[in-house]
C-alpha positions in Angstrom: -102.3 39.2 32.2 -101.8 35.5 32.3 -102.1 33.3 29.1 -102.3 29.8 29.2 -101.1 27.7 26.3 -102.4 24.2 25.6 -99.8 21.6 24.3 -101.5 18.4 22.7 -100.0 14.9 23.4 -98.9 14.8 19.7 -96.6 17.6 20.1 -95.1 16.2 23.3 -94.5 12.9 21.3 -92.7 14.9 18.5 -90.8 16.9 21.1 -89.8 13.8 22.9 -88.4 12.2 19.7 -86.5 15.3 18.8 -85.0 15.5 22.3 -83.8 11.9 21.8 -82.0 12.8 18.6 -80.4 15.8 20.1 -79.1 13.5 23.0 -77.9 10.9 20.7 -76.0 13.5 18.7 -74.4 14.9 21.9 -73.3 11.4 23.1 -71.8 10.6 19.6 -69.8 13.9 19.8 -68.5 13.2 23.4 -67.4 9.7 22.1 -65.6 11.2 19.1 -64.0 13.8 21.3 -62.8 11.1 23.8 -61.3 9.2 20.8 -59.2 12.1 19.7 -56.5 11.8 22.3 -55.7 8.3 21.3 -55.2 9.2 17.6 -53.0 12.2 18.7 -51.0 9.9 20.9 -50.1 7.6 17.9 -48.7 10.4 15.7 -45.7 11.3 18.0 -44.9 7.7 18.0 -44.8 7.5 14.3 -42.8 10.6 14.1 -40.2 9.2 16.4 -39.9 6.1 14.4 -39.4 8.1 11.2 -36.8 10.4 12.9 -35.0 7.4 14.0 -34.8 5.8 10.5 -33.6 9.2 9.2 -30.8 9.4 11.8 -29.8 5.8 11.1 -29.6 6.6 7.4 -27.5 9.7 8.0 -25.2 8.0 10.5 -21.8 7.2 9.0 -20.9 3.6 8.2 -18.1 2.0 10.3 -15.0 1.7 8.2 -14.2 -1.8 6.9 -10.6 -1.1 8.2 -8.5 0.6 10.8 -4.9 1.4 9.6 -1.8 2.8 11.6 1.3 3.6 9.8 4.5 4.7 11.7 7.6 5.7 9.7 10.1 6.2 12.6 12.4 4.8 13.7 11.5 2.4 11.0 8.4 1.6 9.0 5.6 -0.4 10.7 2.0 -0.9 10.3 -1.0 -2.1 12.3 -4.0 -3.1 10.6 -7.6 -4.6 11.5 -9.6 -5.2 8.4 -12.9 -7.0 7.8 -13.9 -7.7 4.2 -12.2 -4.4 3.2 -11.5 -3.8 -0.6 -8.0 -4.3 -1.4 -8.1 -1.3 -3.7 -9.2 1.0 -1.0 -6.6 -0.3 1.5 -3.7 -0.1 -0.7 -4.7 3.4 -1.8 -4.5 4.4 1.8 -1.2 2.7 2.3 0.2 4.4 -0.8 -0.9 7.8 0.6 0.7 7.1 4.1 3.9 5.8 2.8 4.2 8.1 -0.2 5.0 5.0 -2.4 3.1 4.0 -5.5 1.1 0.7 -5.2 0.0 -1.4 -8.1 -2.8 -4.1 -8.4 -2.4 -6.9 -10.8 -5.5 -7.8 -13.0 -8.6 -8.4 -10.9 -7.0 -7.7 -7.6 -9.0 -4.4 -7.1 -12.1 -6.6 -6.4 -10.3 -8.6 -3.7 -11.6 -8.4 -0.2 -9.2 -8.5 2.8 -9.8 -9.8 6.5 -6.8 -9.6 8.5 -5.4 -8.2 11.8 -1.9 -7.5 12.8 0.1 -5.2 15.0 3.4 -3.3 14.5 4.8 -5.3 11.7 7.6 -4.1 9.4 6.8 -3.4 5.8 7.5 -6.7 4.3 5.7 -9.0 6.6 2.8 -6.7 6.6 2.5 -6.6 2.9 2.9 -10.2 2.6 -0.4 -10.8 4.3 -2.4 -8.7 1.8 -2.0 -10.7 -1.4 -0.8 -14.0 -2.8 2.2 -12.4 -4.7 3.8 -9.3 -3.3 6.8 -7.5 -4.8 8.7 -4.5 -3.5 11.2 -2.4 -5.5 13.8 -0.5 -3.6 16.4 2.1 -4.1 19.7 1.7 -2.1 22.0 4.7 -2.0 25.4 3.3 -1.0 26.7 6.4 0.8 23.5 7.2 2.8 23.8 4.7 5.6 20.0 4.4 5.6 17.6 1.5 5.0 16.7 0.8 1.4 14.0 3.1 0.3 10.7 1.5 -1.2 9.7 2.9 -4.5 7.0 0.6 -5.7 4.8 -2.0 -4.1 3.0 -4.6 -6.3 0.1 -6.9 -5.3 -0.5 -9.8 -7.6 -2.6 -12.9 -7.8 -1.2 -16.4 -8.1 0.4 -17.4 -11.4 0.4 -13.8 -12.8 3.7 -12.5 -14.4 6.1 -10.6 -12.3 6.0 -6.9 -13.1 8.3 -5.4 -15.6 11.8 -4.6 -14.2 11.5 -0.9 -15.4 8.0 -0.4 -13.7 9.2 2.0 -11.4 13.1 1.9 -11.8 14.1 5.2 -13.6 16.3 5.3 -16.5 16.5 3.5 -19.9 20.1 4.2 -20.8 22.8 1.6 -20.4 26.6 1.7 -20.6 28.2 -1.3 -22.4 31.4 -3.2 -21.5 33.4 -4.5 -24.7 36.1 -6.9 -24.0 38.3 -9.3 -26.0 39.1 -12.2 -23.8 36.8 -15.1 -25.0 38.2 -17.6 -22.3 36.9 -15.4 -19.5 34.3 -17.5 -17.4 35.9 -20.8 -18.2 37.1 -22.9 -15.2 40.9 -23.2 -15.0 41.9 -26.6 -16.2 45.1 -26.7 -14.3 47.2 -24.9 -11.6 48.9 -22.7 -13.9 45.6 -21.3 -15.3 44.3 -21.1 -11.8 47.0 -18.9 -10.8 46.8 -16.7 -13.9 43.0 -16.3 -12.9 43.9 -15.3 -9.4 46.4 -12.9 -10.5 43.9 -11.0 -12.9 43.5 -7.4 -11.8 39.7 -7.5 -11.9 37.7 -10.6 -11.0 34.0 -10.8 -10.3 32.1 -13.8 -9.1 28.4 -14.0 -8.4 27.2 -17.4 -7.0 24.3 -18.4 -4.6 23.2 -14.8 -4.4 26.7 -13.8 -3.0 29.0 -11.4 -4.7 32.9 -11.5 -4.6 34.9 -8.9 -6.0 38.7 -8.8 -6.5 40.0 -5.4 -7.7 43.5 -4.4 -8.0 43.7 -0.7 -8.6 40.9 -0.7 -11.1 38.7 2.2 -12.1 35.2 2.3 -10.4 33.2 2.6 -13.8 35.0 -0.6 -15.0 34.3 -2.5 -12.0 30.6 -1.7 -12.0 30.4 -2.6 -15.6 31.9 -6.0 -14.8 29.4 -6.5 -11.9 26.6 -5.5 -13.9 27.7 -8.1 -16.7 28.1 -10.8 -14.1 24.7 -10.0 -12.6 22.9 -9.6 -16.0 21.6 -6.2 -15.1 22.0 -2.6 -16.9 24.6 -0.3 -15.7 24.3 3.5 -16.1 27.4 5.4 -15.8 26.1 9.1 -15.3 29.4 10.4 -14.0 33.0 9.9 -15.3 34.4 9.1 -12.0 38.1 8.9 -11.3 37.7 6.6 -8.3 39.9 3.6 -8.0 38.9 0.4 -6.6 41.6 -1.6 -4.7 40.0 -4.3 -2.5 38.7 -7.8 -2.1 35.1 -8.6 -1.2 34.6 -12.2 -0.4 30.8 -13.5 -0.6 28.9 -10.7 0.5 25.1 -10.0 -0.3 24.9 -7.9 -3.5 23.7 -4.9 -1.4 26.5 -5.1 1.1 29.0 -5.5 -1.6 28.0 -2.5 -3.5 28.0 -0.3 -0.3 31.5 -1.3 0.1 32.6 0.0 -3.3 31.8 3.7 -3.3 29.2 6.1 -1.7 28.3 7.4 -5.3 26.3 4.2 -6.3 22.4 3.7 -6.4 21.4 0.1 -6.5 18.0 -0.8 -7.4 16.7 -4.3 -6.2 13.2 -6.1 -6.1 12.1 -8.3 -3.2 9.7 -11.2 -4.0 8.2 -11.7 -0.6 6.3 -15.0 -1.2 9.6 -16.6 -2.7 11.9 -14.8 -0.2 14.0 -13.9 -3.1 16.0 -10.5 -3.6 17.7 -9.7 -6.9 19.4 -6.6 -8.4 17.6 -4.6 -11.2 20.1 -1.8 -12.0 23.2 0.0 -11.0 23.8 3.8 -11.4 27.0 5.7 -11.0 26.0 9.2 -9.8 27.9 12.4 -9.3 29.0 13.0 -5.6 26.6 15.0 -3.6 28.2 18.6 -3.4 28.5 19.9 0.1 28.9 23.5 1.2 31.2 24.5 4.0 29.7 26.8 6.5 31.1 30.3 6.9 32.2 30.4 3.3 
């Protein structure tokens, strides 16, 4: 059986409007789907930018200085610093050299920009602060270079560090004499001859030390030297050594080395003023050596 349905014009008009709405909705959906890849493409770029910033934040900062320290055959340093904090730099120097380093008031905030290569200790330290002091221990019988025991970085016009800042010992031996005319210039040839014939004569002038000792005990010689230099002398060992020699105008360090191997001399170098002065003399017990095979 065949049925024929009759559709009015009004229904077709309604159908046409509905079809138009459906087509419009489809077109809109297609347009949105086409736009999605563009939005998806932008997300990886944002992620990459964020990852790059994170890596930059985690990346270690370039150090403000590069320091190389060699201790053999002699101490020498190489440094390249660009606005490095003096406190950080000196802490590293102290660690490498195993020597205490002290900063004057306000020096911990100082910034250093300098570059040098393979300089020995004193020229290298002189480039780091306006005033630099180095205290040394010199063991007369060791035959080695003076050993630094303290480095001081100070600003201009700051008072010099205390003489006992790193030099050990507070004890002091005293010399008591009764000749009140000692130290006076001879007035005539007879007095001059008498002075020259004295068994012990110490003269310190223009940073040079002269010693004339005729069969004199070493402790007495050291006490007289200390009195002439104006420094404390510590006799830790009752030595029986006898000094019979003439030392004519030698630097203090060289003169002391000539007297006995059992002496420790402490000295301070003022690098900016190119001055060196004795701080303390110590007479120590000889180092005991053991013979092999006993």
